[in-house]
GUDO-194133 format. One record per atom (N, C-alpha, C, CB): z, x, y; residue number from 0. Coordinates in Angstrom, 2 decimals, decimal comma, always signed. Atoms other than C-alpha are relative to their C-alpha. Glycine has a CB too. Layout:
N
up  east  north  pos
Z  X  Y  NUM
...
***
This chain:
212
up  east  north  pos
+1,28  +0,58  +0,18  0
-47,71  -70,53  -60,57  0
-0,69  -0,34  -1,36  0
-0,79  +0,81  +0,60  0
+0,13  +0,53  +1,35  1
-47,90  -70,39  -64,44  1
+0,36  -1,20  -0,32  1
+0,57  +0,65  -0,80  1
-0,88  +1,08  +0,78  2
-45,21  -72,88  -65,15  2
-0,66  -1,23  +0,69  2
+1,85  +0,12  +0,22  2
+0,53  +1,32  -0,59  3
-46,72  -75,43  -62,24  3
-1,55  -0,05  -0,64  3
+0,04  +0,01  +1,87  3
+1,37  +0,56  +0,85  4
-50,44  -75,15  -64,19  4
+0,36  -0,72  -0,87  4
-0,90  +0,96  -0,70  4
-0,43  +0,54  +1,42  5
-48,74  -75,71  -67,36  5
+0,35  -1,57  +0,00  5
+1,35  +0,83  -0,53  5
-0,23  +1,38  -0,22  6
-47,77  -79,10  -65,96  6
-1,05  -0,75  -0,10  6
+0,51  -0,26  +1,12  6
+1,04  +0,81  -0,40  7
-50,98  -80,37  -65,18  7
-0,90  -0,19  -1,59  7
-0,89  +0,80  +1,40  7
+0,89  +0,21  +1,37  8
-52,83  -81,79  -68,57  8
-0,86  +0,75  -0,02  8
-0,64  -1,20  -0,28  8
+1,58  -0,72  +0,43  9
-55,51  -79,87  -70,13  9
-1,23  -0,94  +0,43  9
-0,19  +0,21  -1,84  9
+1,10  +0,71  -0,28  10
-57,73  -83,02  -69,99  10
+0,08  -0,71  +0,78  10
-0,46  -0,53  -0,76  10
-0,44  +0,94  -0,96  11
-56,75  -84,65  -66,81  11
-1,98  -0,04  +0,69  11
+1,67  +0,76  +1,28  11
+1,24  +0,03  -0,83  12
-60,62  -83,72  -65,34  12
-0,82  -1,17  -0,86  12
-0,84  +1,62  +0,10  12
+0,96  +0,90  +0,84  13
-62,37  -85,38  -68,51  13
+0,74  -1,57  +0,37  13
+0,01  +0,49  -1,94  13
-0,85  +1,34  -0,07  14
-59,89  -88,21  -68,18  14
-0,34  -0,48  +1,54  14
+1,86  +0,28  -0,29  14
+0,49  +0,76  -1,62  15
-60,65  -88,75  -64,15  15
-1,46  -0,53  -0,10  15
-0,04  +1,28  +1,47  15
+1,71  +0,43  -0,04  16
-64,63  -88,94  -64,90  16
+0,08  -1,22  -1,12  16
-1,33  +1,52  -0,59  16
+0,34  +0,88  +0,66  17
-63,90  -91,35  -67,57  17
+0,37  -1,20  +0,47  17
+0,32  +0,19  -1,06  17
-0,91  +1,21  -0,40  18
-61,40  -93,86  -65,71  18
-1,11  -0,26  +1,46  18
+2,08  +0,50  +0,36  18
+1,03  +0,48  -1,09  19
-64,15  -93,60  -62,66  19
-1,12  -0,72  -0,62  19
-0,59  +1,19  +0,84  19
+1,15  +0,73  +0,84  20
-66,84  -94,77  -65,30  20
+0,51  -1,17  -0,19  20
-0,45  +0,61  -1,39  20
-0,40  +1,24  +0,23  21
-64,66  -97,53  -66,19  21
+0,21  -0,65  +1,31  21
+1,16  -0,03  -0,85  21
-0,46  +1,17  -1,06  22
-63,43  -98,68  -62,91  22
-1,64  -0,39  +1,21  22
+1,72  +0,88  +1,17  22
+1,39  +0,60  -0,50  23
-67,43  -98,69  -61,54  23
-0,79  -0,64  -1,04  23
-0,91  +1,07  +0,60  23
+0,39  +0,94  +0,59  24
-68,22  -100,89  -64,06  24
+0,49  -1,45  +0,24  24
+0,14  +0,37  -1,06  24
-0,47  +1,28  -0,54  25
-68,22  -104,62  -62,97  25
+1,47  -0,68  -0,86  25
-1,37  -1,05  -0,13  25
-0,89  +0,57  +0,67  26
-64,96  -106,64  -63,74  26
+0,71  -0,89  +0,81  26
+0,74  +0,86  -0,60  26
-0,43  +0,58  -0,75  27
-62,65  -108,99  -62,98  27
+0,47  +0,45  +1,55  27
+0,71  -0,38  -0,69  27
-0,42  -0,68  -1,36  28
-60,74  -106,77  -59,93  28
-1,26  +0,19  +1,09  28
+0,65  +1,55  -0,37  28
+0,81  -0,44  -1,20  29
-63,87  -105,70  -58,47  29
-0,77  -1,51  +0,60  29
-1,25  +1,31  -0,56  29
+0,63  +1,10  -0,54  30
-65,53  -109,11  -58,40  30
+0,96  -1,07  +1,11  30
-0,51  -0,74  -1,30  30
-0,82  +0,79  -0,50  31
-62,28  -110,87  -57,15  31
+0,03  +0,60  +1,49  31
+1,31  -0,07  -0,81  31
-0,50  -0,55  -1,14  32
-61,77  -108,14  -54,39  32
-1,64  +0,04  +0,90  32
+0,91  +1,63  -0,37  32
+1,18  +0,26  -0,46  33
-65,62  -108,83  -53,34  33
+0,11  -1,11  +0,74  33
-0,92  -0,07  -0,93  33
-0,06  +0,85  -0,29  34
-64,71  -112,22  -53,15  34
+1,11  -0,44  +1,65  34
+0,18  -0,38  -1,26  34
-1,00  +0,18  -0,98  35
-61,61  -111,92  -50,83  35
-0,53  +0,59  +1,28  35
+1,33  +0,64  -0,43  35
+0,27  -1,34  -0,87  36
-62,81  -108,76  -48,86  36
-1,45  -0,92  +1,05  36
-0,65  +1,82  -1,34  36
+0,83  +0,39  -0,28  37
-66,17  -110,60  -48,00  37
+0,28  -1,50  +1,09  37
-0,62  +0,02  -1,22  37
+0,03  +1,31  -0,46  38
-64,74  -114,08  -46,97  38
+1,23  +0,27  +0,99  38
+0,15  -1,24  -1,20  38
-0,91  -0,19  -0,59  39
-61,40  -112,90  -45,58  39
+0,44  +0,56  +0,85  39
+0,36  +0,11  -0,37  39
+0,08  -1,18  -0,91  40
-61,76  -109,71  -44,15  40
+0,73  +1,31  -1,00  40
+0,96  -0,37  +1,62  40
-0,28  -1,05  +0,77  41
-60,67  -106,13  -44,84  41
+1,41  +0,23  -0,37  41
-0,48  +1,04  +0,58  41
-1,56  -0,12  +0,42  42
-56,72  -106,67  -44,41  42
+0,37  -0,47  -1,28  42
+0,89  -0,74  +0,92  42
-0,36  +0,86  +1,25  43
-56,84  -109,29  -47,01  43
-0,52  +0,91  -1,26  43
-0,81  -1,63  +0,03  43
+0,42  -0,73  +1,06  44
-58,72  -106,95  -49,33  44
+0,72  +1,05  -0,43  44
-1,11  +0,40  +0,19  44
-0,61  -1,44  +0,40  45
-56,53  -103,92  -48,94  45
+1,38  -0,77  -0,52  45
+0,20  +1,36  +1,49  45
-1,50  +0,76  +0,70  46
-53,53  -106,32  -49,51  46
-0,23  -0,15  -1,62  46
+0,34  -1,85  +0,72  46
+0,47  +0,31  +1,63  47
-55,25  -107,36  -52,94  47
+0,11  +1,12  -0,78  47
-1,54  -0,47  -0,21  47
-0,06  -1,42  +0,72  48
-55,92  -103,51  -53,58  48
+1,41  +0,38  -0,33  48
-0,61  +1,18  +0,92  48
-1,10  -0,68  +0,39  49
-52,13  -102,69  -53,25  49
+0,50  -0,71  -1,17  49
+0,97  +0,13  +1,07  49
-0,71  +0,80  +0,85  50
-51,01  -105,60  -55,33  50
-0,78  +0,58  -1,48  50
-0,16  -1,77  +0,45  50
+0,77  -0,46  +1,48  51
-53,83  -104,50  -58,38  51
+0,59  +1,55  +0,12  51
-2,12  -0,11  -0,06  51
-0,71  -1,33  +0,48  52
-52,23  -100,79  -58,08  52
+1,21  +0,11  -0,35  52
-0,01  +0,90  +0,82  52
-0,99  -0,03  +0,64  53
-48,99  -102,04  -58,47  53
+0,04  -0,64  -1,49  53
+0,80  -0,48  +0,81  53
+0,09  +0,81  +1,36  54
-49,87  -104,04  -61,46  54
-0,54  +1,19  -1,06  54
-1,20  -1,47  +0,13  54
+0,60  -0,79  +0,85  55
-52,00  -101,47  -62,79  55
+1,35  +1,35  -0,67  55
-1,43  +0,63  +0,96  55
-0,67  -1,15  +0,21  56
-49,00  -98,89  -62,43  56
+1,41  -0,72  -0,78  56
+0,23  +0,93  +1,52  56
-1,45  +0,24  +0,69  57
-46,31  -101,17  -63,99  57
-0,72  -0,25  -1,63  57
+1,08  -1,65  +0,81  57
+0,80  +0,18  +1,44  58
-48,77  -101,72  -67,26  58
+0,01  +1,22  -0,39  58
-1,54  -0,58  -0,05  58
-0,09  -1,07  +0,43  59
-49,02  -97,99  -67,27  59
+1,21  +0,55  -0,76  59
-0,26  +0,57  +0,89  59
-1,42  -0,52  +0,11  60
-45,40  -97,14  -66,96  60
+0,47  -1,07  -1,43  60
+1,05  -0,26  +1,74  60
-0,24  +0,51  +1,03  61
-44,73  -99,90  -69,71  61
-0,72  +0,73  -1,09  61
-0,25  -1,27  +0,12  61
+0,90  -0,66  +0,98  62
-47,58  -98,44  -72,09  62
+0,62  +1,24  -0,53  62
-1,35  +0,35  +0,62  62
-0,59  -1,15  +0,42  63
-45,92  -95,07  -71,64  63
+1,29  +0,09  -0,57  63
+0,01  +0,73  +0,90  63
-1,49  -0,09  +0,25  64
-42,31  -96,28  -72,51  64
-0,07  -1,17  -1,16  64
+1,11  -0,34  +1,51  64
+0,42  +0,83  +1,24  65
-43,93  -98,19  -75,69  65
-0,42  -1,18  -0,15  65
+0,75  -0,10  -0,70  65
-0,14  +1,15  +0,05  66
-44,17  -101,43  -74,62  66
-1,69  -0,76  -0,36  66
+0,77  -0,31  +1,35  66
+1,25  +0,40  +0,20  67
-48,02  -101,42  -75,24  67
-0,16  -0,22  -1,55  67
-0,97  +1,01  +0,59  67
-0,10  +0,03  +1,69  68
-47,32  -100,87  -79,14  68
+0,33  -0,75  -0,33  68
+0,59  +0,69  -0,74  68
-0,04  +1,27  +0,15  69
-45,68  -104,13  -79,00  69
-0,69  -0,86  +0,02  69
+0,48  -0,32  +0,44  69
+1,17  +0,97  -0,13  70
-48,65  -105,99  -77,83  70
-1,21  +0,25  -1,22  70
-0,69  +0,23  +1,59  70
+0,98  -0,45  +1,15  71
-50,75  -103,85  -80,42  71
+0,18  -0,67  -1,32  71
+0,14  +1,50  -0,28  71
-0,33  +0,84  +1,72  72
-49,00  -105,26  -83,49  72
+0,20  -1,32  +0,16  72
+1,47  +0,46  -0,92  72
-0,04  +1,42  +0,23  73
-48,34  -108,64  -82,44  73
-1,07  -1,12  +0,80  73
+1,41  -0,33  +0,35  73
+1,15  +1,03  -0,53  74
-51,32  -110,97  -82,21  74
+0,24  -0,86  +1,17  74
-0,34  -0,97  -1,06  74
-0,39  +0,98  -0,42  75
-49,31  -113,70  -80,83  75
+0,49  +0,26  +1,88  75
+1,10  -0,39  -1,11  75
-0,57  -0,70  -1,76  76
-48,14  -111,50  -77,51  76
-1,29  -0,03  +0,39  76
+0,84  +1,86  +0,27  76
+1,34  -0,35  -0,21  77
-51,79  -110,36  -77,29  77
-0,56  -1,00  +0,52  77
-0,68  +0,42  -1,05  77
+0,61  +1,15  -0,40  78
-53,31  -113,83  -77,26  78
+0,34  -0,68  +1,38  78
+0,24  -0,85  -0,98  78
-1,09  +0,98  -1,32  79
-50,56  -115,38  -74,75  79
-0,47  +0,70  +1,04  79
+2,00  +0,09  +0,00  79
+0,37  -0,70  -1,41  80
-51,43  -112,41  -72,22  80
-1,58  -0,30  +0,28  80
+0,28  +1,81  -0,06  80
+1,48  +0,04  -0,42  81
-55,08  -112,56  -72,60  81
-0,38  -1,28  +0,24  81
-0,93  +0,54  -1,00  81
+0,29  +1,37  -0,55  82
-55,61  -116,42  -72,31  82
+0,84  -0,15  +1,37  82
+0,44  -1,20  -1,13  82
-0,63  +0,34  -1,63  83
-53,07  -116,42  -69,34  83
-0,72  +0,83  +1,29  83
+1,80  +0,50  +0,07  83
+1,25  -0,62  -1,17  84
-55,31  -114,00  -67,64  84
-1,16  -0,46  +0,12  84
-0,45  +1,31  -0,16  84
+1,38  +1,00  -0,03  85
-58,51  -116,08  -68,36  85
+0,18  -1,37  +0,95  85
-0,36  -0,60  -1,72  85
-0,14  +1,26  -0,79  86
-56,82  -119,08  -66,98  86
+0,01  +0,13  +1,44  86
+1,18  -0,67  -0,34  86
-0,28  -0,40  -1,41  87
-55,63  -117,15  -63,95  87
-1,35  +0,20  +0,86  87
+0,85  +1,38  +0,00  87
+1,66  -0,03  -0,34  88
-59,50  -116,11  -63,33  88
-0,40  -1,13  +0,28  88
-0,95  +0,43  -1,06  88
+0,71  +1,36  +0,06  89
-60,52  -119,64  -63,93  89
+0,65  -0,81  +1,00  89
+0,06  -0,73  -1,42  89
-0,80  +0,66  -1,14  90
-57,51  -120,83  -61,31  90
-0,72  +0,35  +1,32  90
+1,58  +0,53  +0,04  90
+0,45  -0,61  -1,26  91
-58,87  -118,30  -58,64  91
-1,48  -0,45  +0,39  91
+0,06  +1,58  -0,15  91
+1,70  +0,75  -0,13  92
-62,73  -119,66  -59,25  92
+0,31  -1,14  +0,75  92
-0,89  -0,57  -1,60  92
-0,54  +1,40  -0,60  93
-61,22  -123,13  -59,00  93
+0,16  -0,26  +1,48  93
+1,34  -0,25  -0,52  93
-0,45  +0,26  -1,21  94
-59,77  -122,78  -55,90  94
-0,68  +0,66  +1,16  94
+1,26  +0,29  +0,00  94
+1,14  -0,31  -1,00  95
-62,28  -120,75  -54,04  95
-1,21  -1,24  -0,02  95
-0,71  +1,57  -0,46  95
+1,31  +0,95  -0,35  96
-64,98  -123,49  -54,95  96
+0,17  -1,15  +0,71  96
-0,68  -0,50  -1,15  96
-0,36  +1,13  -0,64  97
-62,92  -126,52  -54,24  97
+0,42  +0,23  +1,81  97
+1,26  -0,54  -0,93  97
-0,26  -0,16  -1,55  98
-61,66  -124,83  -50,58  98
-1,34  +0,02  +0,69  98
+0,83  +1,40  +0,38  98
+0,85  -0,37  -0,83  99
-65,14  -124,18  -49,58  99
-0,54  -1,52  +1,00  99
-1,15  +0,81  -0,94  99
+0,44  +1,14  -0,94  100
-66,15  -126,39  -46,46  100
+1,11  -0,47  +0,80  100
-0,57  -1,20  -0,76  100
-0,96  +0,37  -0,59  101
-62,65  -126,99  -45,69  101
+0,57  +0,84  +1,53  101
+0,85  +0,00  -1,08  101
-0,60  -0,46  -1,14  102
-60,78  -126,22  -42,08  102
-0,04  +1,83  -0,54  102
+1,73  -0,89  +0,30  102
-0,41  -1,53  +0,15  103
-60,83  -122,13  -41,98  103
+1,73  +0,10  +0,01  103
-0,72  +0,97  +1,45  103
-1,81  -0,36  +0,03  104
-56,57  -122,33  -41,28  104
+0,13  -0,55  -1,71  104
+1,32  -1,30  +1,53  104
-0,16  +0,56  +1,46  105
-56,92  -124,23  -44,84  105
-0,32  +0,96  -1,33  105
-0,99  -1,22  -0,09  105
+0,48  -0,75  +0,93  106
-58,67  -121,56  -46,52  106
+0,83  +1,52  -0,06  106
-1,52  +0,07  +0,28  106
-0,35  -1,43  +0,10  107
-57,02  -118,22  -45,27  107
+1,56  -0,06  -0,60  107
-0,15  +0,83  +1,57  107
-1,19  -0,26  +0,17  108
-53,96  -117,10  -47,20  108
+0,70  +0,68  +0,25  108
+0,19  +0,03  -0,61  108
-0,68  -0,99  -0,74  109
-51,32  -114,71  -46,27  109
-0,06  +1,17  -0,90  109
+1,45  -0,40  +0,39  109
+0,17  -0,99  +0,74  110
-51,64  -111,29  -47,09  110
+1,02  +0,41  -1,29  110
-0,06  +0,90  +0,91  110
-0,46  -0,06  +1,35  111
-48,75  -111,30  -49,47  111
-0,33  -1,04  -0,94  111
+1,29  +0,07  +0,00  111
+0,77  +0,95  +0,76  112
-50,29  -114,10  -50,99  112
-1,14  +0,72  -0,83  112
-0,59  -1,05  +0,98  112
+1,13  -0,92  +0,29  113
-53,35  -111,74  -51,50  113
+0,60  +1,28  -1,27  113
-0,51  +0,77  +1,68  113
-0,85  -1,15  +0,34  114
-50,77  -108,70  -52,57  114
+0,35  -0,86  -1,47  114
+1,45  +0,45  +1,27  114
-0,59  +0,78  +1,37  115
-49,12  -111,30  -55,45  115
-1,06  -0,25  -0,70  115
+0,78  -1,38  +0,17  115
+0,85  +0,49  +0,57  116
-52,40  -112,60  -56,62  116
-0,48  +1,54  -0,84  116
-0,97  -0,86  +1,04  116
+0,59  -1,43  +0,54  117
-53,57  -108,61  -57,25  117
+0,73  +0,29  -0,82  117
-0,14  +1,17  +0,84  117
-1,14  -0,57  +0,89  118
-50,28  -108,12  -59,11  118
-0,17  -0,76  -0,97  118
+1,46  +0,00  +0,46  118
-0,10  +0,64  +1,03  119
-50,41  -110,95  -61,28  119
-1,36  +0,16  -0,76  119
+0,41  -1,32  +0,34  119
+1,17  -0,10  +0,44  120
-54,06  -110,84  -61,83  120
-0,05  +1,59  -1,26  120
-0,97  +0,02  +1,50  120
+0,05  -1,02  +1,10  121
-53,62  -107,26  -63,72  121
+1,30  +0,15  -0,63  121
-0,44  +1,35  +0,51  121
-1,23  +0,23  +0,55  122
-50,11  -107,95  -65,09  122
-0,44  -0,85  -1,12  122
+1,06  -0,61  +0,96  122
+0,31  +1,12  +0,59  123
-52,12  -110,61  -66,84  123
-1,49  +0,51  -0,65  123
+0,03  -1,32  +1,07  123
+1,19  -0,48  +0,26  124
-54,82  -108,22  -67,67  124
-0,05  +0,72  -1,49  124
-0,34  +0,92  +1,16  124
-0,36  -0,87  +0,84  125
-54,99  -106,98  -71,18  125
-1,23  +1,02  -0,33  125
+0,53  -0,73  -1,13  125
+0,78  -1,43  +0,15  126
-57,83  -104,84  -71,04  126
+0,54  +1,31  +1,13  126
-1,79  -0,36  +0,34  126
-1,05  -1,00  -0,40  127
-55,56  -102,85  -68,70  127
+0,86  +0,70  -0,78  127
+0,76  -0,50  +0,73  127
-0,47  -0,64  +1,10  128
-53,40  -102,56  -71,51  128
-0,36  +0,62  -1,13  128
+0,49  -0,51  -0,32  128
+0,88  -0,41  +1,34  129
-55,84  -101,94  -74,05  129
-0,56  +1,72  +0,33  129
-1,63  -1,29  -0,19  129
+0,20  -1,08  -0,15  130
-56,88  -99,00  -71,95  130
+1,31  +0,92  -0,11  130
-0,68  +0,02  +1,08  130
-1,05  -1,03  +0,37  131
-53,44  -97,38  -72,23  131
+0,11  +0,17  -1,39  131
+1,34  -0,34  +0,50  131
+0,11  +0,21  +1,49  132
-53,58  -98,16  -75,64  132
-0,82  +0,93  -0,72  132
-0,52  -1,29  -0,29  132
+1,43  -0,83  +0,61  133
-57,15  -96,87  -76,78  133
-0,34  +1,04  +0,53  133
-1,24  -0,65  +0,07  133
+0,61  -1,24  -0,57  134
-58,24  -94,55  -74,15  134
+0,91  +0,93  +0,51  134
-0,89  -0,28  +1,04  134
-0,58  -1,57  -0,21  135
-55,68  -92,19  -72,53  135
+1,03  +0,37  -0,99  135
+0,73  +0,24  +1,47  135
-0,40  -1,15  +0,73  136
-53,92  -91,23  -75,43  136
-0,99  +0,96  -0,93  136
+0,98  -0,51  -0,81  136
+1,11  -0,97  +0,64  137
-56,90  -89,68  -76,93  137
-0,41  +1,12  +1,03  137
-1,41  -0,88  -0,44  137
+0,12  -1,15  -1,12  138
-56,59  -87,30  -73,73  138
+1,32  +0,66  -0,02  138
-0,33  -0,57  +1,57  138
-1,19  -0,85  +0,25  139
-53,05  -86,09  -74,61  139
-0,21  +0,89  -0,76  139
+1,03  -0,56  -0,46  139
-0,18  -1,18  +1,09  140
-52,65  -82,99  -75,92  140
+1,20  +0,34  -0,79  140
-0,23  +1,16  +0,58  140
-1,08  -0,35  +0,49  141
-50,19  -81,93  -78,52  141
+0,67  +0,78  +0,31  141
-0,04  +0,18  -0,80  141
-0,63  -0,99  -0,76  142
-49,44  -78,98  -77,06  142
+0,87  +0,11  +1,29  142
-0,80  +0,59  +0,20  142
-1,01  +0,10  -1,51  143
-47,79  -80,22  -73,69  143
+0,86  -1,46  -0,35  143
-1,19  -0,23  +1,87  143
-0,89  +1,12  -0,08  144
-45,07  -82,84  -73,12  144
-0,64  -1,20  -0,18  144
+0,68  -0,04  +1,17  144
+0,54  +1,03  +0,16  145
-46,43  -86,12  -74,25  145
+0,53  -1,01  +1,16  145
+0,19  -0,36  -1,36  145
-0,16  +0,74  -0,94  146
-44,73  -88,30  -72,04  146
-0,25  +0,18  +1,54  146
+1,00  -0,24  -0,19  146
+0,50  -0,43  -0,89  147
-45,27  -86,13  -69,17  147
-1,40  -0,24  +0,27  147
+0,28  +1,02  -0,06  147
+1,36  -0,17  -0,08  148
-48,93  -86,09  -69,64  148
-0,40  -1,41  +0,36  148
-0,67  +0,59  -1,30  148
+0,49  +1,73  +0,19  149
-48,93  -90,22  -70,39  149
-0,16  -0,18  +1,65  149
+1,49  -1,37  -0,89  149
-0,06  +0,27  -1,34  150
-47,49  -90,22  -66,98  150
-0,73  +0,21  +1,10  150
+0,75  +0,35  +0,27  150
+0,56  -0,64  -1,22  151
-49,43  -88,02  -64,91  151
-1,47  -0,47  -0,06  151
+0,16  +1,68  +0,02  151
+1,80  +0,21  +0,11  152
-52,94  -89,18  -66,55  152
+0,22  -1,61  +0,09  152
-1,04  +0,68  -1,84  152
-0,11  +1,33  -0,77  153
-51,40  -93,02  -65,32  153
-0,02  +0,05  +1,07  153
+0,93  -0,70  -0,13  153
+0,10  -0,07  -1,60  154
-50,97  -91,82  -61,88  154
-1,35  +0,28  +0,12  154
+0,92  +1,14  +0,81  154
+1,64  -0,19  -0,35  155
-54,55  -90,48  -61,98  155
-0,83  -1,14  -0,17  155
-0,69  +1,04  -0,88  155
+0,48  +1,13  +0,36  156
-55,85  -93,54  -63,29  156
-0,08  -0,86  +0,96  156
+0,57  -0,47  -0,91  156
+0,12  +0,73  -1,30  157
-54,32  -95,56  -60,68  157
-0,44  +0,47  +1,32  157
+1,08  -0,44  +0,24  157
+0,33  -0,56  -0,92  158
-55,21  -93,53  -58,15  158
-1,52  +0,11  -0,03  158
+0,70  +1,06  +0,07  158
+1,40  +0,33  -0,03  159
-58,96  -93,63  -59,09  159
-0,45  -1,63  +0,01  159
-0,58  +0,70  -1,24  159
+0,06  +1,38  +0,07  160
-58,80  -97,01  -59,48  160
-0,06  -0,72  +1,58  160
+1,30  -0,46  -0,88  160
-0,20  +0,13  -1,64  161
-57,48  -97,40  -55,67  161
-0,63  +0,27  +0,64  161
+0,78  +0,45  +0,60  161
+1,12  -0,93  -0,99  162
-60,09  -95,39  -54,26  162
-1,16  -1,01  -0,32  162
-0,40  +1,96  -0,55  162
+1,08  +1,09  +0,39  163
-62,64  -97,76  -55,93  163
+0,08  -1,11  +0,43  163
-0,13  -0,27  -1,21  163
-0,08  +1,29  -0,35  164
-61,24  -100,66  -55,14  164
+0,03  -0,01  +1,73  164
+1,32  -0,66  -0,76  164
+0,18  -0,15  -2,04  165
-60,62  -99,73  -51,11  165
-1,06  +0,13  +0,29  165
+0,58  +1,23  +0,93  165
+1,24  +0,05  -0,58  166
-64,28  -98,92  -51,10  166
-0,72  -1,08  -0,09  166
-0,69  +0,87  -0,39  166
+0,71  +1,48  +0,13  167
-65,41  -102,28  -52,57  167
+0,64  -0,81  +1,35  167
+0,47  -0,91  -1,70  167
-0,55  +0,88  -0,73  168
-62,95  -103,90  -50,30  168
-0,47  -0,07  +1,56  168
+1,34  +0,22  -0,17  168
+0,86  -0,58  -1,50  169
-64,52  -101,80  -46,98  169
-1,48  -0,88  +0,02  169
-0,45  +2,09  -0,11  169
+1,34  +0,29  +0,10  170
-67,70  -102,46  -48,24  170
-0,35  -1,55  +0,26  170
-0,44  +0,45  -1,35  170
+0,42  +1,27  -0,19  171
-67,81  -106,15  -48,87  171
+1,02  -0,76  +1,35  171
+0,12  -0,76  -1,56  171
-0,54  +0,49  -1,17  172
-65,50  -106,87  -45,78  172
-1,13  +0,37  +1,34  172
+1,56  +0,71  +0,15  172
+0,99  +0,09  -0,94  173
-68,73  -105,92  -43,48  173
-0,68  -1,01  -0,41  173
-0,77  +1,10  +0,21  173
+0,72  +1,50  -0,11  174
-70,26  -109,37  -44,73  174
+0,71  -1,00  +0,74  174
-0,20  -0,68  -1,39  174
-1,08  +0,98  -0,65  175
-67,42  -111,02  -42,93  175
-0,57  -0,69  +1,05  175
+1,28  +0,69  +0,56  175
+0,74  +0,87  -1,47  176
-69,28  -111,76  -39,45  176
-1,30  -0,34  -0,71  176
-0,37  +1,11  +1,72  176
+1,29  +0,89  +0,71  177
-72,40  -112,76  -41,64  177
+0,86  -1,12  -0,34  177
-0,92  +0,70  -1,51  177
-0,53  +1,34  +0,17  178
-70,13  -115,25  -42,99  178
+0,53  -1,12  +0,49  178
+0,51  +0,05  -0,43  178
-0,53  +0,93  -0,53  179
-68,59  -116,70  -40,32  179
-0,55  -1,49  +0,25  179
+0,27  +0,52  +0,92  179
+0,79  +1,22  +0,15  180
-71,43  -119,50  -40,06  180
+0,67  -0,90  -0,95  180
-1,43  +0,29  -0,46  180
-0,84  +0,87  +0,86  181
-69,69  -122,58  -42,04  181
-0,70  -0,33  -1,20  181
+0,42  -1,25  +0,68  181
+0,96  -0,31  +0,95  182
-72,77  -123,03  -44,06  182
-0,29  +1,05  -0,96  182
-0,81  -0,01  +0,52  182
+0,25  -1,28  +0,70  183
-73,44  -119,72  -44,98  183
+1,37  +0,42  -0,82  183
-0,46  +1,18  +1,12  183
-0,82  -0,30  +0,43  184
-69,82  -119,14  -45,72  184
+0,56  -0,90  -1,14  184
+0,58  +0,26  +0,89  184
+0,03  +0,94  +1,00  185
-69,46  -122,38  -47,71  185
-0,80  +0,45  -1,47  185
-0,65  -1,21  +0,68  185
+0,75  -0,53  +1,00  186
-72,39  -121,15  -49,92  186
+0,47  +1,54  -0,55  186
-1,41  -0,01  +0,55  186
-0,40  -1,26  +0,76  187
-71,16  -117,73  -50,45  187
+1,23  -0,05  -0,88  187
+0,23  +1,07  +0,96  187
-1,32  +0,13  +0,84  188
-67,74  -118,98  -51,52  188
-0,19  -0,67  -1,43  188
+1,07  -0,90  +0,81  188
+0,28  +0,48  +1,00  189
-69,02  -121,17  -53,90  189
-0,57  +0,97  -1,08  189
-0,71  -0,97  +0,34  189
+0,59  -0,87  +0,92  190
-71,52  -118,85  -55,31  190
+1,07  +1,15  -0,57  190
-1,23  +0,64  +0,72  190
-1,04  -1,18  +0,41  191
-68,88  -115,79  -55,48  191
+1,15  -0,72  -1,17  191
+0,93  +0,63  +1,61  191
-1,18  +0,71  +0,99  192
-66,19  -118,48  -57,36  192
-0,95  -0,02  -1,17  192
+0,71  -1,74  +0,49  192
+0,56  +0,62  +1,36  193
-69,13  -119,41  -59,77  193
-0,17  +1,24  -0,83  193
-1,50  -0,89  +0,13  193
+0,34  -1,26  +0,88  194
-69,56  -115,63  -60,41  194
+1,06  +0,37  -0,71  194
-0,42  +1,19  +0,73  194
-1,01  +0,07  +0,68  195
-65,99  -115,25  -60,99  195
+0,50  -0,61  -1,13  195
+0,51  -0,17  +0,57  195
-0,27  +0,89  +1,43  196
-65,69  -118,11  -63,65  196
-0,89  +0,62  -1,20  196
-0,50  -1,78  +0,19  196
+0,54  -0,57  +1,19  197
-68,50  -116,22  -65,59  197
+0,59  +1,02  -0,33  197
-1,22  +0,27  +0,01  197
-0,72  -1,09  +0,60  198
-66,47  -113,15  -65,32  198
+1,46  -0,32  -0,73  198
+0,20  +1,01  +1,13  198
-0,77  +0,26  +0,43  199
-63,72  -115,10  -66,45  199
-0,37  -0,53  -1,64  199
+0,53  -0,67  +0,92  199
+0,31  -0,04  +1,40  200
-65,60  -116,01  -69,80  200
-0,32  +0,77  -0,57  200
-0,60  -0,55  -0,35  200
-0,12  -1,53  +0,72  201
-66,81  -112,36  -70,09  201
+1,19  +0,65  -0,72  201
-0,22  +0,97  +0,99  201
-1,50  -0,81  +0,12  202
-63,43  -111,24  -69,75  202
+0,66  -0,70  -1,46  202
+1,24  -0,39  +1,64  202
-0,47  +0,57  +1,50  203
-62,35  -113,82  -72,94  203
-0,66  +0,76  -0,95  203
-0,35  -1,56  -0,33  203
+0,76  -0,86  +1,34  204
-65,14  -112,58  -75,08  204
+0,40  +1,14  -0,07  204
-1,50  +0,22  -0,01  204
-0,31  -1,31  +0,09  205
-64,51  -109,05  -74,32  205
+1,11  +0,22  -0,58  205
+0,02  +0,58  +1,05  205
-1,19  -0,57  +0,35  206
-61,09  -109,04  -74,85  206
+0,29  -0,12  -1,30  206
+0,98  -0,46  +0,68  206
-0,03  +0,87  +1,24  207
-61,40  -111,31  -77,74  207
-0,57  +1,16  -1,18  207
-1,12  -1,55  +0,21  207
+0,70  -1,73  +0,79  208
-63,40  -108,22  -79,44  208
+0,72  +1,12  -0,21  208
-1,09  +0,79  +0,85  208
-0,88  -1,17  +0,02  209
-61,36  -105,69  -78,41  209
+1,16  +0,00  -0,53  209
+0,24  +0,40  +1,06  209
-1,66  +0,07  +0,75  210
-58,18  -107,20  -79,64  210
-0,10  -0,01  -1,39  210
+0,95  -1,42  +0,35  210
+0,22  -0,05  +1,35  211
-59,70  -107,17  -83,19  211
+0,41  +1,08  -0,55  211
-1,18  -0,15  -0,31  211
***
């Protein structure tokens, strides 16, 4: 029992509370999930949630193996990642805006497509990488194995994020019947696409500040 307990990071609970606060703060994932789930339904939202979870896991594993330090020391790599993420958010916003009013079969994507978009959005998310660089290490206790703690805290963060994202998808999906009317759907799609574009601008400004 003692050995098993010693494997649990000492700072796991405060870390989980910190991750919870971060995840309920509006950001690209939250906005995009609301768009997808509200307009395309619960299953599309969950496909996106799965892609986001995989993306966060890959970045967390890369951070644990030291790749995050490379981005921290190379401004060129960081800027490439940052602007790639901003461009992709603008692409999603533009696609949502210009697809409004088209026939429904032209608007609905595959679940695999939503999964891949969720994955790509987070692989191009420098804020997620910065979380693993700046926030997670502060919860690592020197008296316990560093790699083991890092992997466990990463898993805890992905779990918290996935729960929050799933709740967002479920809540937004309840709006789908309301949006079945073509006029309401068009207005909602363009409104949410405009919000996503604003999030992309906010994303560019805040990540530039964080990267200094």
